[in-house]
C-alpha positions, 0 to 999 in steps of 0.5 A: 299417861296418868298425868296426861289423863288428869289434864283432860277435862271431862267434856260434860263437866267442862260444858257445865263450868262454862255455862255457870261462868257465862250465866253467873251464880244462881240466887236463892229466893228470899223475902222482898225488901220494902222501905219508906213508909209514907203518909200524905193528904191526911184528913180527919177520916182519910189518908194516902199511905204507901211504901217502896218495894226495892227488891223482889227477893229473886221471886215475883211479888204477888201482892203488896199494900199497907196495913194500919191500926190505931196506935193504941190498939196495935203499934206494930201492925201486920196482916191478920193481927187484931185491930189491923186494917189491910188495904191492897195496892197495885203493882209489883215493885217501886213506889206505890200508894193506897187510899185509907178511908173511914179513919177516926178523927183525932186519932194516932195511927201506926202503919207499914207497907208490905210485899209478899212473894213465894217466900213470905211477907216482908214489912217496911219500918212502921210509920205514924200519923195523926188524923186532925179533928174539926170538933172541939171537945173535952175529955173527962173520965175517959169519955168525950163531950163534943163542945163545938165545931171549927172550920167550914161546917159541911151541910151534912155532918157526922159526929165521930164515935171515937176521938183520941181513942175514947168514946164520944158519949155526949153532945154538949150544951150549945155545941152546934147552936145556931148552925143554920146551914146544917141539913143533916146530922149523924149521931153515933150510937156511942152518944148517951146524952144530947145537951141543952141547946145542942142543936138549937136554931139549926133551922136547916135540919130536915131530919135527924135520927136519934140513936137508941143509945141516947137516954136524955134530951136536954132543954131547948136541944132542938128548939128552933129547928123549923125544918124538921118535919118528923122525928122518932124518939127511941125507947132508950130515952127517959127524959125530954127537957124544957122546950126541947122541940119548941118552935119546930113548927115544921113538925107534922108528927113525933113518936114518943115511946113509953120509956119517957118518964119526964117531959119538960115544960113547953117541950113541943111549944110553937 
């Protein structure tokens, strides 16, 4: 009787065994799997970055995207780490891309794709890319001097504050001399000096803002910029070179601060 009883399965237990057999073994949730960091369409200040979510880890992916940083700042970028920029993406699985903007020209970057589920955030292996720079420049003592521009010059030009992870502190002699197609220029507040003839002959310039970091304006720096109608010199400037604004015959007004202690010969001649 005892042997017979042991051969009779308990009905609820038998049902549970049959259910497990039918449905398979339940999987514990884990981190997602993210692979294949990609970087394409890289310009001096933008890139399309992405990755691939190959598994959700048996828990729905709630967010995904890309994190990146200048390699010199952070060579293993993760969310909320110092110097890291996060760009969220869309979707929950497969290949995705994001647009990274406001990058610095001439800079090495490290990036990684990420995906988050209820367990946590997983990252792809890191990838690397370099932004090109259209300016020519020299480096001395850890700072950059702009010496020229290559390629097709845009009408509105922004000089970068950093190149190769170092500050741009000077616009060199004749750097953009004769660029008559320029209508606007943005000078970053890292620049402390504007060299001789730096913008000489840029007759298309209609306005320019000199940042309050600049202390000196070189000889003939803006000579022949006939399109300029007004200019304000910041109170950081102490010297204005010879012929600095000569032949700027469109000027109707200029403000010179008390900080200026030296004004060169024919500085405003026309």
